[in-house]
C-alpha positions, 0 to 999 in steps of 0.5 A: 759773633761779636764783629757781626753784631757790632756790624749790625748795630752799626747798620741799624745806627748809621741807616740813613748814611749807608742809604745815602752812600749807596743812593750816590754811588748808583746814581753816579754810576747810572748818569756817569756824572759826578754831581756838583755842588754848589756854594750854597750846599757847602755853606749850610753843610759849614753852619751845621757843623759850627751848628751842632759843636755850639750846641754840643758845647751848651750841652756838655757846659751844662746851661742846657740840662740847667734849664731842663731841670729848672722845670721840676718846681710846682705845678703843671709838670707836664706843660712845662715839659711841653713847653720847653720842647716846643721852645728849645726846638726852636733854638738848639734843634728838634734832635738835641731837645729831645735828648735834653728832656725826654731822659729828665721826663723818665727820671719823674714819678709822672702818670702816663710818661709814655703820653708825654714823651709822644707829646714830646717828640710832637712838640719838638717837631712843631717847635722846630718847624717854626725857626731856621734853625730848628731843623737841619731841612729848615736851614736848608730850605731857608738857605737855598731859597735865600729867604728873608727870615720874616717871610719864612717864619709867617709862612710856617707860624700857622703850622707850629702855633695851631699845634703849640696851643694844640699840645698845651691843651693836650699835656694839661690834662695829664695827670701828674704825681707830685713826689720826684726822684732828687737828681744831682744839681747841674753846675754850669761850666764857664765855657757855657756863658762863651757858647751862648754867645756863639750861639746868639752869633750862629743865628745872626749868621743864619739870618745873614746879619753876619757874614758865614766866614765868622763860624770859623770861630766856633772851630778854632774854640773848640780846638784851642780850648774844648776839642770834646765839642768837636765829637758831633753827629758827622753822619749826619753831616756826610749824609747831607753830603751824599743826598746833595750829590744824589739830589744834583744827579737826580735833577739830570735825569728829571728835566721838568719841574714839579710846580703844582705846590699840592704834589710838592706838599703831598709827595714832601710827606709821602717821600718823608714817611719812607727816609724822613724829613731831612733827605726829602728835603734834599731830593725835593728842593732842586725839582720845584721853586715852590718853597712853601709847599715843600716847606710845610710838606717836610715839617708836617712829614715829620709826624707820622712814622718814626721814619718822618723825622730822625727827632721821632726815631730818638725819642722813640729809643729812648722810652724804649730802651727805659722801659723794654716791657711795653714796646708793642703798646708804646709803638701802637700809642706813638704810631696812632698819635703821630699819624692823628697830627699829620692827619692834622697837618694836611687837614690845616694845610687844605685850609690855609692854602 
């Protein structure tokens, strides 16, 4: 019985990895072709690995939580929490930003914390869209299409900045209590500064200012001085690997390219709603050269359903575990506001393009 429960928990937790393995095997058997992996794809996997290790080091050293705790003081706490989520997600990815900010939010005496957590999920998706390292799908698009950093940011900035303004206005109207629960003051480990330097180096690697090979230094440092940082989300990395293979096999099946920008945009949104925006990016990228529509589509697709983005699932699960008596109401609110944001992002895209 315990073994069965453990297996069910594993399936629920790693559904994306299981789905990718099944798809990889079935398509390989169907096409009788073992997928080819490009140098770009292997580089993306390596950079993601190094980025995850670096951010994990920043987390364990206390630097990220120290920054998060500094926003507890003073007024306009909801605004500061939402802004912190938005800007942190640009550098440490949307998933990690929510893992830090949502638990902090739930520890405070704040009115309507359910709405605030939802706004933080939106902020994480919108903020992470602005930079190549904000989320995995952005890094893949940026690297796969060899896009100039300025061009990348210029293309997606209307999306992120519009939602930043919308989130600022929304968070100002959230009423909060002044009393806060006293938490343990976070102390910084000396390694925090080293990982801060490594993060700058990784960013320079992503922007192609430094060679990819320098990222090996992060791995050596962790192996020698801080092996705990190597405990990262390997399931997500392997999911990437298998979805790379799925995309290659699908490319052999579907010879024709998807070219119309509207079709790419809507297809990427729809696919994201079903299997989340990361695998949707990997599947669609090889069928089109229109990276602008794909970039807008998968980042817009992060809104809406719980599966639209892994960040959505993280925020949702953290709140549900903390408030077990309000699952149905919170789910309705989460989906309603999420799909409202999705509708707004679709309207914004057609207004601009």
